[in-house]
N, C-alpha and C positions, 0 to 999 in steps of 0.2 A: 564763699557762701558756706555758712555753718551747717553742720549735720541736721540741727533742729529745723532750720529754714528749708532744707532739702526735703525733709520728712513731711513738713506741712504742705509744700507744693505737690508732693506725690499724692497726699491724701486728697487735695483739692482736685487734681487731675482725675483720680479714680472716681471721685464724686461726680465730676462733670461727665465722665464716661458712662457711669450708671444712670445719670439723669438722661443722657442722650439715648441710651438703650431703652430704658423703661418709659421715659417720657415721650420720646419722639418715635423710635422704631416700634416699640410695643404698642404705643398709643395709636400710631397709624395703622398697625396690624389689626387692632381691635376695631378701629374706625371702618377699615375695609370689610371686616367681618360683619359689622352691623349693617353696612350698606348692602352687602350681599344678601343678608337675611331680609333686609327691607325690600329687596327686589324679588323675593320669592312670592310668587302669586298663588301657588298651590303646592301643597306637599302631601302626597298620598302614597301610602305603602300598598303594594299590589295585594298582599295577603289580607289587607283590611277591606278590600272591595268585594261586595256580595253580588252586585249586578252592574252590567255595562250596557248602556243604551246609546244608540247612534241614530240620528235623523239627518237626512240630507244626502245620503249616498245611494239613493234608490229607495227601496222599501225600508221602513224603519227596522233596525236590527236590535234584538234584545238578547243578551247573553247572561247566563247566571253561573255562579261558581258552584261546582259539585264536590270539589275537594280542594286541597291545598294548591295544586297546580293543574286542575282539570276544569273545563268549562263546557257548557251545553247551550246551543242556540235554541231559543224558544219561539222567536219570531224572526222572520216571517214563516219559518218552518221549524220542525223539530229535527235537530241534527247535532252530531258532535262538533264542537268547535276546535279549531286549530289552536292548541295551547300556546305555541310559540308566537303566533300572530297576536293573540289577545295579550300576551305578556309584553310584546313589543309596544302595542298601543298604550297599555297602562304605564309602561316605562316612561312614555313621553310626559305623563302627568305626575310622576313620582316626586319630582322636584322642579316644578314649572316656574321658570324665571321670566321676567319681562325686561326688555331693554329700556323702554320709556313709557311714561304715561302720556298718551297722545292728546287726550282731552279729558278734563275733569267732569264737566257737566255738558255733554254734547246735546244740542237741541235737535240735531238731525243725524240719525245713525246711517242713513242711506249711503253717504260717501264711503263708509267703511264696510258696506255690505252686511251690516249688523241689524238693520231693520228687519230683514228676512235673511237670517244667517245662512251661509252655505252649509254649515254643519253644526249640529248641536249634540254635545256629548253629556250624558247623564252618568254620574258615578254614585251608585247607592252603596253606602258603607254598612258594614256588619254591625258596628256599634251604634246604638241609639237610632238606627234606621235613618240616619241623616243622609242628605243627598247634595252632591256638588254638580252644578250645571255650568258647562263651558260653552260659550257661543263663539264660533270661529267664523270670521268674515273674510274680507278680501285679502289678497297678498300684495304687499308692496315690493315689487321686484327690485327697486333701487336699493332699498335697505335690507332686502331678503328677510322680511318679517311678515307675520300675519297680524291682523287686527283682531283683538279678542276682548270679550267681556266675561266676567265671572259672577255667577249667582245673580243677586239683585244690585250688585255694585254698578253704579252708572258710568264709571270711568271706562275709557277705551285704552287698552294696552297694546303695545307693540311687542310681539313675542317671536322668538326665533322660529325659523321656517320648519323645523323638524315637527312641530305640532301639526303641520299640514299633512303629515303622513296619513292621518285618519281620513282626510278628505278623499284620498285616492285608494283607500282600502275597500275592496268590493265584498259582496256577500260570499263570493267564491273564495276570496282570500281568507275569510273568517272560518270557512268550513274545513274540518279535518278531512284531508284528501286521501289519507291512508285507508285502504279498503280491507286488508286482511289483518288477522290478529294471530300470528303464530311465529315461532322461531324455527329457522331451517334445520337446526341441529336436533330439534325435537320431532322431526318427521320420520316415521318408520316405513311408510309405504306411499308410493305415488302411482296413480293410474292416469294415463293420458289417452283419451279417446278423441279421434278425429274422424272425418268421413272415410279416410282410407285405411286406418289402422287402429289397433288397440294395444297400447304398451303398458306394461306393469313392471315396477321396480320395487324391490324389497331390500331393506337394510339388514345385513347379517354381520354381527360383530363389528359394526362401524363401517362395513364395506358394502357398496351398492351392487346389487345383482339384478339382472333382468329375469323376470319370471314369464312374461309374455311378450312377443309371440314365441320366443324360444328361451330355454334356460341358458344363461350366459352371464359372464361378468359384465357389469355395466360401466360405462365411462363415468367416473366420479365427477369429472369436470362438467360434463353435459348435464347430469342430474342436479348437482349443486348449483349450477348456473341458472337452471330453470327455477329451482326453489328460491334462490336469492331474488330473482325477478318478481316472483309471486309474493314473497315476503315484503318487498318494498313497493308493491303495486299501489299506484296513486292515481286518483281521478284527475283528468284535465277538464272534465265537464260533467255536471250532474243533470240527469233527465228527471225533472221534478214533477212530472205528471202525477196526478192523484193515483191513477191506476194505469201505469205505462203498459202498452201493448207489446208483449215480448216478440210477437210475430214481426212487427214493424222494424225491430232492431236485430232480427235474425237469431233470437234467443229461444224461440219455440223449438227449433231443431238446430242446436248450436253447431258452429263450425269446429269447435273444440271444447272439451270438458276435462277439467283436472280434478281428481279426487285425491285428497290427502288424508292419511290416517296418522295421527300424532300419538304421543305417549298417552297412556291411560285410556286409549280408545277414542279420543276426541277426533272429530272429523271436520274437514272443511272442503266445500265444493265450489269451484269457480267455473262459470260458463262464459264462453266467448262467442260473439255473434258476427254481425256484418262489419266490414271495414268502411271507413269514411275519411278520406283525405289524410292518410297517414295515422289515423286513429282507429280503434276497434271498440265496439260496444261490449260491455262486460257486466256480469251480475255475480255477486258473491252470495252464496246461499245463506239465508238468514237475514239478508238485507233486501227489503222490498224494492229498493230503488235500482235504477239502471245508470251506469256511468260510462263515460268514454275514457279510455286509457291510451297511452302511446303504444303503437303497434310494433313492439319488438318481439312479438310472439309468433307471427305468421310463419317466418322462416323456421322457427323451432318446431312448430307443429307439423311442418311439411317434411321433416327429416325422416328418412327411412330407418327401420329397425337397426340396420347394419351400422348406421352412424351413431347409434346410442350404445354400441358395444365398446368394451374397453379396447384401447389401441395399444397399450403397453404389454409387452410380453410377460413382464413380471413387475408387480408393484412393491417397491421397497426403497428405503433410503440407504445409499451405500455407506454413509457415515455412521449409521446405526449398526452396521454389520460387525460381528465379533468373531465369527468363524466361517471359513470357506473350505469346502471339499469338492474337488473336481476329479472325476474318474473318466479317463480317456483310454479305451482299450484296457491293457493291464497296468497302466500307470495311474497312480493316485497322488494327487497334489493336495496337501492339507496346510492351512494357515490359520493363525489365531491372533487376536489382539489382546494386550494386557491392559491393566487399569491406567497405565500411563499413555495409552493410545499408540503404543508401539507394536508393530506387527512382527511375527516370527514364523518361520516355516518349520513344519514337523515332518513333512514327507514331500518329495523323496530325500531332501536334505534337511539338516537341522541348523537353525541359527536365525539371527535377526535379519530382517530384510528392509528394503527401502519402502516406506509407506506409499509413496507416489506410484510405485510399480503395481502394488496390489490394487490400488484405487483405479488404475488404468483398466484392469480386468473388470472390476465392479461397475465402472462407468459405462463400459461397452454393453454390459447386461442391462443396466438401469435405463439406457437410452434405446434399447432394442424395441422395435414395434412389430405388431402383428400385421401381416400383409393380407391374410384372410383366415376365416374360421373354417375348420373342418367339421365333419359330422360324426366322426368316430370317437368313442369314449377313451380309446387307448392307442398307443403306437403299434404299427405292424413290425414284428421282429424285435430283436434286441437293440437297445439304444447304443448309438455310437459314442455318446458322451452324456454324463450325468453331473448335475451341480446341486449341492445342498448348501444353503446359507442359513446362518443363525443370527438373528437380530435382537438387540435390546434397545427399546425406545426410551424416551425421557421419563416415562412413568415406571421404568424398570420392568416393563412387560417383555417377555421373551417370546419370539415367534420364529418359525422355520419356513423356508421356501425350498421346494424340490422340483427340479426340471429334468426331463429326459429328452435328449435330442435323437432323432432318427437319422438314417443315412440320407445323403443328398438325393433329390429326385426332381427332375424337371425344373432345375434352377431354383428350387425352394427347399426348405427343410421343415419337417413336421416336428413340433415340440409339444410335450405333455407337461403342462404346469399342473401340479396336484390341486391347486386352488381353482382351476378351471375345469368344467365338466366335459369338455371335448378337446380334441387335439386342435392346435392352432398352427399356422404357418408363419415363418419369418424368413428374412433374407438369408440366402445360402452361405453368405460369407461370415455370418456371425460366429459360428463354431471355429472357423479358421482364424478369425481375428482374436478370439479369446485364447486359443492355443498359442498363437504367435506372441501375445502379451505375456503369457506364462513363461515363455522361453527367456523373456527379458528380466525375470526375477532371479536375482542371485543373492545368496546368503553373504552377510558381511563377515570378515574374519573376526575371531574373538578378540576383545580388547585385552592387551597384555596387562598382567597385574602390576600395580605401582611398585617401583623399586623402593626397598627399605633403605632409609638413610643410616 
């Protein structure tokens, strides 16, 4: 076979390949795309919808757009809408496709439940005030489709069953169930009143302190847990009486009342009333309605003041610690950490030490708990041991902690933490455990200089 003949055959083969690709593959791809477009029954962008109306799920529901992603219910009542639920329903109509045209010119719509549709959805558009109306009828469980009509189109379409979500969406689903509007980290003061006590907490330099009934460090976990629960407070049921009687729900004389003071002096008050089958009635000041919420609060409200006080002997992160000084009798131990995170001892020895050993000392202190609070502002007599820690946090903020330990007495040891306004008591073995851990710290021999070649 000559070179010229081979070249001609190659050109022919390439031509056939291009024909197959563009004529067959690309052609079939375009065909599929056209068929897909032809089966698009409705295409609506959420942001173009001004109003959503739904009939057939109880009382007619009417919802209007108030901003890009916010919605307001206007019928059958005035209330904030749940933006996620509205967005989900509109998403079903964003690109609504049909599987089949069931009947072109039906004489009787009854077999499809479209003579009196189960649900009618009205989408009023922002532009030109046009409106799309979707009639949703019966579900065919065999093919998992709903029968649907659109606007004045006489045809009956079979549409995937996801469109039926709107048929099971209740007015409660459409309502915004979030009751409070604040961020936990913006709260500066919390007052919790119940029938048995009055507690008040104040944030001081980012640390929670109890102000009532006693001055004391507060448990950060307890206070932040309460705030987190209130921040995410959601209604499980709305009491939609025109003028609900607060006495009926125990809100005339609440079982508990929480007052929050936020930044810039903003306030929020939440009242809690009677319990009902694992739920509790609630009212947020500024909202005329009454709601039921999950009762995760009763146990919290029944806690005694002692349970709200800080349990840790000292609050710090041992990995933020840069300097440690411990004085026991006449002996002074001093350690410091360099920028490479390596620890060294300055007293009584000098030299690099094993980081794990100093971390053992700090871990014992970090895990130490208060067994009870005292009422004295200072220790009796001279301390048997003192500890001073210097920390640097991730924001490069430097802080210090100082603790003085008393002599053992009655199998307990009094400790004065300078951040706490009274003496506290801890396990009597803590000081002994710390001193034992110190004995395990040994300086490493200096690294010999490298030999010159």
